[in-house]
N, C-alpha and C positions, 0 to 999 in steps of 0.2 A: 504494500500500500504506500503511495507517495507520502513523503513527509509534509508537515504543515507548511514549511518554508517553500517547498517545491510547488505546492498547490497555490500559494500566494504569488509566486513568480509566474506560474502559468496563467493565473487570473489577470495579472498585470499585463502580460504579453497579449492575452486574448482581448483585453480592453483596448490595447493599442491597435491591433490589426483589424478589429471589427468596428472601429469608429465610423467607418463609412456608412454602416447600416443606419445609425441614428441620424447622421447627416442627411441621408436620402429621404428618410421619413419626414424630417423637418422641412426640407426643400419642397417636397411634394405637397405637404400640408399648406405651406406658404403659397405655392403656386395656385392651389385651389381656394385660397382665402378661407380655410377652415376656421381660423381663429376669429375672423370677423363675424362668423355666424354663431360663435359659442360664447358671446359676452354673457348670455343667460343660458339656462339649462335647455338642451334639446335632446330628443331621442334620435337613435340611429335612423329611423324611418323619416323623421323630419329633416334631418341633415342630408340624407341621400337625395331627397327630393330637391332641396336647395342646390346641391352640388351637381345633380344629374349623374350620380355615380352608382356603382353596384353595391348592394347592401352588405354582402359578406366582406367585400374588400374595404368598405368604409368602416365597418365595425373593427376589423383587424387593425387598420391604421389608427383609429381612435384609441384602442387599447394600448397600442405601442406608444402613442403620445402621452397617455396617462402614466405608463411605466416610466417615461422620461421626465415626468414631473411637470408637464406642460398643460395637462387637463386633469380635472377631477371627474370621478365616475360614481354615479348613484343608480344602481340597478342598470337599466339600459339607457340612461341619460348622461350627458356629458356637459362640462362647462370649463371655461378657461381657469387656470390658476392665476393669481395676481401677477406672476412673471409674464405670462402670455398676454394678459390684458395690458400690461405696461409696454411691452416691446413688440408684440406681434399683431396687434389690432391696428388697422391702417389709419384710424382716426386719432390715435394716441400721438402726443407731441414727441414721444420717445421711440416712435416706430422704427424697427430695424428690418422690415420686410424687403426693402430694396437691396440691402447688402446681402441678404439671404438669396434673393433672386440672382444677384451677381455670382454667388457661390456656384450656381449652376453653370455659368461660364467656365469657372475654374474646374468644375467636375470634369468637363470634357477635355480641357487642356491637360489636367493632371493625369488623365487616363492614358496619355501618350508618354508618360515618364520613362518607360522602358526604352523607347526609341530615342528620346532626348538624351539619355545617358550614352547611347551609341554614337549619335551624330553631333551632340553639342548644340543642336539647333532647337529653337522654341517650337511649341506645338499649339500656337494660337489657331483655334478652329473657326469655321464659318458660323458657328452657333453664337459667337460673341455678341452680346447685347450691350451697346454703348450706353443706352439710357439707364439700364439697371446698374451699370458700373458707376456712372456719374451720380445718380440719385443714392446709390449705396454709399458713396463717399460722403454725401451729405448726411446720411443717417449717422455715420460714425463721427464726423467732424462736429455735428450739432451738439453732441454730448460733451465735447472737450474744448470747443472754440473759445468760449468765454475765459476759461482758465489759461489757455495758451496766450491769448492776446493780453491778458493781465501781466504776463511776464515780459512783454516787449517795452523797450525804452521809447515811449511815445511823446515825451514832454515837448520836444522840439520838432516832431514829425508833422508835416502838413500834407505831404504828397507821398502816397504809397503805391507800390506795384505788387499785386498778387500774381506771381508768375507760375503758369501752369495751375491756375487756381481752381480748376475743376468746377464743382457745383456752386462756387461763390460763397460758401459758408463763412470763410474767414474774411472775405471782402466785406460781407455784411457786418461782421463784428467790428472791423476797422472803421467802416462808415458810421457805425453807431457812435464812435469816438469823435466824429466830426471831421475825419480825414477825407481828402480827395483821393479816391482809389481807382486804379486802373487794373482791370482783371484781364490778363493775357492768356489766351488758350486757342486751340484749334477752332475753326469756324463751326464744325459740327458739334463741338462741345458747347460753344456759346449759344447755340440754338436751344439747348436744354437749360443752360444756366439762366437765360433771360427769363424763363418762366418762374424759376426759383426766386430770383431777385425781385421780380414784379409783384410777388406775394408779400413783400416787405415794404415799409415806408422809407427805405434807404436807397431805392433804385437810382434816384437823381444824383447821388454822391458816387455812383459807381459807373465808370466808363468801360465798355467792353471793347477789347482790341484783339482782332483775330490774327493768327499767325502760328508759325512753328518756331519756338524759341531757340532751337538748335540751328536755325537757318536765318530767320528774319530778325530785324531790329525791333526791340521792344521799347525804344525811346530813351530819353535821358531826363535828368533833373529830379530824380526821386530822393526822398529822405530815408526811405525804407523799402527794401525788397524782401518780400515774404515768400519763402519757397517751402511748401509743405508736401512731403511724401512724393517727391519728384526724383531725387538722386538715385533711389533704389532701382529705377527703371533703366538706368544708363550705366555705361562702363566707367571705370576710373578716369580714363583719358577724356571722355565726353564731359564728365562732371567737373574736372579741373577747368576745361575750356569754358563751360557754362558759368562757373563762379568768377572767372576772369572777366567775362562779358558783363556780368552783374555789377562788378566793381566799377566798370566804366560808366554805368548808368547813374551812379549815385552822386549826389552833391557832397562837397567836403563835409566830413563829420557824419556822413550817412551810415546806415546799418544794413546788414543782411541778417535775416533770421531764417534758419533752416530747421525744419522738423522732420525727423526720420524715426523709424522703428529702432529701438535700442538693441544692441548686440554687444556682448562683452568681447574682450580681446582674443579669446580662444575661438570665437564665432560659434560656440556651442550652447550658449545660454543668454537670455531665456529661450524657452522652447518656441514661443511665438516668433521671435526674431530669426531663429534658425530655420523654422519651417517656411517663413516668408521668403527666405533665400531660394528655396526650392520653387516657390511660386514664381519668382522672377526668372528662374532657370527655364521653366516650361512656357513662360509667356513673353520673354524679352530676349533680345540678341546678346546683351552683355550685362544685364543688371543683376544685382543681388543685394542683400542687406549688408550694410557697412558698419564698421566699428567706430566708436568715438575717436579713437586715435587716427583713423583714416580721414574722417570728416574734418577734424581739427587741422590735420596736415594739409588738406586741400585748401581750406580757408586761409591758412597761413601762406601757402604757395601762391594763392590768388591775390595776396596783398592786404589781407584783413589782419587787424591787431585786436588786442584786448578781448580775445575770444572767451566767451563764457558758455557754460553748459548747464542745463536744468533737466533733471530726470522727471518725466511726467507720466508715470505709470509705464505703459508699454512703449512709449516714445521718449525721445530726448530732443530738446530744443537747444540749438547752437546759435549764439549771437556774436557777430563780428562787426568791428567798426573800421572805417578807413580814416 
């Protein structure tokens, strides 16, 4: 009979390799908007009619979601737990359903990891949904944007550039401070961003500038350039070139602020940072998660001084001055 330690080790290993099962259940439930229909108690029959799904399949899915702690069950009736009401109902201000929808993009990309290891080339598939990606970034950033912007030296900042600003979440937070903000990103991204910004009272303070920041000029005369979760998508060489370009856009005494996933110097911890490197492996040509030492070194190489770092949960914020 296996020892207790052996059983515990096997259970840990089983939890690791079977993680995809829980992920797929949550993604499917999110795709079907199951949680929107379970703010109050509903029976399987009621839900299957709403979802237009098979009864047996629906019941099995709901039982699995209950086992995961996302639903409560009473006889044949189900209801969201507080966690699901808070994060998985589309009307909630803390909604995370877009980033879960984006996880389906990643599902197909990651499924090609075997081939990526042989070729070294990414496996971005035709299933990629840009809208889910951009709105998913908004889901995540909306939970931390206020805390991040609090860390920035804004006392003398009047004009800011949110470079590769994605959904505009940080642009909105900067605009709240009374700053004149330029959000620079690709045209197809800005089409989505415009709707997010227009839902706020700060749209008049935000200018949308389309382009590819690795090729096109993004202007000059900024007091602050904010660069959030961009460097991990590019190679070391491209990142140094980008930071040098950013320096040229800044007014004397200006700042750059870089937010990235945190990864220690061995590149093995925390787990989130290490796994995100794999995400960049399967989705980009040269990106990965970078260490604090690497990012600080690039900032110094690009001509920034007085470089400070703040750990913010799973991310780190680096601020450099010219």
